[in-house]
Structure formats: structure tokens, C-alpha cells
C-alpha positions in Angstrom: 6.7 -6.0 -6.9 6.6 -4.8 -3.3 8.0 -7.7 -1.2 6.6 -6.5 2.1 5.7 -3.4 4.1 6.1 -2.2 7.7 3.6 -0.5 10.0 5.0 1.1 13.1 2.7 4.1 13.7 0.3 3.9 16.6 -3.5 4.0 16.0 -3.9 7.5 17.4 -1.4 8.9 14.8 -3.0 7.0 11.9 -6.5 8.0 13.0 -5.6 11.7 13.1 -3.5 11.7 9.9 -6.0 9.9 7.8 -9.2 11.5 9.4 -10.6 8.1 10.4 -14.0 8.1 12.0 -14.2 4.5 13.2 -11.4 1.9 14.0 -12.8 -1.6 13.5 -9.3 -3.3 13.5 -5.7 -2.1 13.5 -2.4 -3.9 13.3 0.6 -2.0 14.4 4.3 -2.4 15.5 5.0 -4.8 12.7 8.4 -4.5 11.0 7.4 -6.7 8.2 4.0 -7.6 6.7 4.1 -10.0 3.9 1.6 -10.8 1.1 -1.3 -13.0 2.2 -0.9 -11.7 5.8 -3.4 -9.2 7.4 -3.0 -5.5 6.8 -4.9 -2.5 8.0 -6.7 -0.5 5.3 -8.9 2.5 5.2 -12.3 2.3 3.4 -15.4 4.5 3.3 -18.7 2.8 4.3 -22.0 4.6 4.9 -20.2 8.0 4.6 -17.8 6.9 7.4 -14.1 6.5 7.0 -13.2 3.2 8.6 -9.9 1.4 9.5 -10.4 -2.3 9.1 -8.4 -5.5 8.7 -7.9 -7.1 5.2 -6.0 -10.0 3.7 -3.2 -8.6 1.5 -4.0 -10.4 -1.7 -7.2 -9.8 -3.6 -9.1 -12.9 -4.4 -11.8 -11.8 -6.8 -14.2 -14.0 -8.6 -13.1 -12.4 -11.9 -9.3 -12.9 -11.7 -6.2 -14.4 -10.1 -5.0 -13.7 -6.6 -3.4 -10.3 -6.7 -1.0 -8.9 -4.2 0.0 -5.9 -6.4 -1.8 -4.6 -9.4 -0.3 -2.6 -12.3 -2.2 0.7 -12.2 -1.8 1.0 -16.0 -4.2 -1.9 -16.5 -7.1 -0.6 -14.4 -8.8 1.2 -17.2 -8.3 -1.6 -19.8 -11.1 -3.9 -18.7 -14.7 -3.2 -17.7 -14.4 -5.2 -14.4 -11.4 -3.2 -13.4 -13.2 0.0 -14.0 -16.2 -1.2 -11.9 -14.2 -2.1 -8.9 -12.2 1.1 -9.2 -15.4 3.1 -9.0 -16.8 1.4 -5.9 -14.1 -0.4 -3.9 -11.0 1.8 -3.3 -9.0 1.7 -0.2 -5.8 3.3 1.3 -3.2 1.1 2.9 -1.3 3.1 5.6 2.3 2.1 6.2 5.7 3.2 7.5 7.9 1.8 4.7 8.1 -0.8 2.0 10.7 -3.4 1.0 12.0 -4.5 -2.4 14.8 -7.0 -3.2 17.5 -7.3 -5.8 19.5 -10.4 -6.5 23.0 -10.3 -7.9 25.4 -13.2 -8.1 23.0 -15.4 -6.1 22.9 -12.9 -3.3 19.6 -11.2 -2.4 19.7 -7.6 -1.3 16.9 -6.1 0.8 16.2 -2.4 0.4 13.7 -0.4 2.6 12.0 2.8 1.4 10.3 5.4 3.6 8.9 8.9 3.2 10.7 11.8 4.8 7.4 12.8 6.5 6.8 9.5 8.1 3.6 7.4 7.7 2.1 7.4 4.2 -0.9 6.0 2.3 -0.7 3.6 -0.7 -3.7 3.5 -3.1 -5.4 0.1 -3.2 -8.5 -1.8 -4.2 -10.5 -4.2 -2.0 -13.2 -6.9 -2.3 -15.5 -8.5 0.2 -17.3 -11.8 -0.2 -19.0 -14.3 2.0 -18.4 -18.1 2.0 -21.4 -20.0 0.7 -20.5 -22.8 3.2 -20.5 -20.9 6.6 -21.3 -17.3 5.6 -17.9 -16.1 6.9 -16.9 -12.8 5.4 -13.5 -12.5 3.8 -12.0 -9.0 3.2 -9.1 -8.8 0.7 -7.1 -6.0 -0.8 -4.4 -5.3 -3.4 -1.8 -2.6 -3.7 -1.7 -0.5 -6.9 1.7 -0.1 -8.5 3.1 2.7 -10.7 6.3 3.5 -12.5 9.4 3.5 -10.3 11.0 6.9 -9.5 14.8 7.4 -9.7 15.3 6.1 -6.2 13.5 2.8 -6.7 14.3 2.3 -10.4 17.7 0.8 -9.8 16.0 -2.1 -8.0 12.7 -2.6 -9.9 10.5 -1.1 -12.6 7.5 -0.3 -10.4 6.8 1.1 -6.9 3.6 1.5 -4.8 1.3 4.4 -5.7 1.9 6.7 -2.8 -0.9 9.3 -2.3 -0.5 12.9 -1.2 -2.7 13.9 1.8 -5.3 15.7 -0.5 -5.2 12.7 -2.9 -6.1 10.4 -0.1 -9.3 12.4 0.3 -10.0 12.3 -3.4 -9.2 8.5 -3.7 -11.6 7.6 -0.9 -14.4 10.0 -1.9 -17.3 7.9 -3.1 -18.3 10.6 -5.6 -15.0 10.2 -7.4 -15.9 7.6 -10.0 -14.1 8.7 -13.2 -11.5 6.0 -13.8 -9.3 8.2 -15.9 -9.3 11.0 -13.3 -8.5 8.5 -10.6 -5.7 6.9 -12.5 -4.0 10.3 -12.7 -3.4 10.0 -9.0 -1.4 6.8 -9.5 2.0 8.3 -10.3 5.6 8.0 -9.0 6.3 9.9 -5.8 9.1 12.5 -5.9 12.3 10.6 -5.1 13.7 13.6 -3.1 10.9 13.2 -0.6 11.9 9.6 0.1 14.7 7.7 1.9 16.3 4.4 1.0 18.2 2.0 3.3 20.1 -1.1 2.2 19.8 -3.8 4.9 22.9 -5.8 5.7 20.7 -8.9 6.0 17.0 -9.8 5.8 16.9 -10.1 9.6 17.7 -6.3 9.9 14.0 -5.7 9.1 13.2 -6.7 12.7 16.1 -4.8 14.4 15.9 -1.3 12.8 15.2 1.2 15.7 13.1 3.5 13.5 11.5 3.7 10.1 12.7 7.3 9.6 16.5 7.2 10.3 17.6 5.8 7.0 19.9 7.9 4.8 18.7 9.1 1.4 21.5 8.2 -1.2 21.1 11.6 -2.8 21.6 13.4 0.5 24.7 11.6 1.7 
């Protein structure tokens, strides 16, 4: 499971990188975003690519609260295929954290892409309260098999999309669940960096998301 993510890129960078047409909400300069907190996510509405605010943790009527979803299960059930066809999003971030506990000590590890900000494939849901009509937007992050960099710490990692795959993932006409599921594969470990934090508090003190050494390059 992905314990948390960071988002340090400014809105102009994200808008340009992900070809966003309209910014409805954006949350930046956050060294740690935890499950159930608000995250920025990209969706397509009315043929417009929009950046909006979502609660990280899907709360669908058809299942449990889901922060991360195993991408291998999205073609197993009819309801998963339905939401995959119509409610896909991309979560931009600067890095993600995982933990590993040994001898009662918890180790925090941060992973980033060599190229900087990247997009993680996700699903979203929107519903209105029957009490006051308030709209609640929620999303979940799709996970795939861990690559050789992440595997020593956990079995899965976020499904990081290539730039052209972001376009395909968000394209409303892309509806074949088996074609879409092929995009959800491990990122090449040589294109990523890993940094072991001395303590959990180091998440808030790191000067940059892109200065961490890759173990295979040291």
C-alpha cells in the first residue's frame, strides 16, 4: 500500500505538463498527503481536462472505502468495469512513500521519478448527500506489481503512467477494460529514485523531491 504522497510542483507546471484546460482546485507545496485527505486529480468533463480536489479514499455505494485498489481486480467484476469505463482520473504527484517495519522499527522510504512530477492512474466517484445536497468527490489510486526498486519493501506500487498513457487513460472514448488494464504495469526501476528517510519527520524537511540517490546508481 502507498502510505502517502507528496505534491510540490506549482500549478503552472502541472497545467502545462498534463495539458489541463481548467483549474477548479489545486493543492501544492505539501510534503505529505495522507489517505482521507484532499488531493488534486485530473478528470475529463464536457471534453475539458480539469484539475479538481478529491478526497483520497473512494466511498462507493458498491464497496468499502478504498484508498488503493489492486489493478488486477478491476476486470473481475461488472461494477469495476463500469466505473473504469466512465470515471478515470490521474493523480499528479512528486513522490510516494512506503514503510517497512523490522524489529519494531518502522522505516520510511520515498520514491520519485527522475523526470520530476508524474501521474498515477486512479478512479473517482461523485455523489450528493440526500440530506443537504452537498457534493462529495472521492478517488482511489490503482496499484500494480512492484518493480525491483520497490519490491524489497512491498509487493505493489502505484500505477505510474507515461505521458502518452495519461492521454489514453483520460480519453473518454477509451472504454475497453482489458486495453486500459494493460496501461497499469510497473514503471522501469531505472527511471526512478529511492531515498530512505532517517525518520518520519524528514518528510517535511527534504529540500527537494528530486535530489534522492537511486540505489543502483550509487
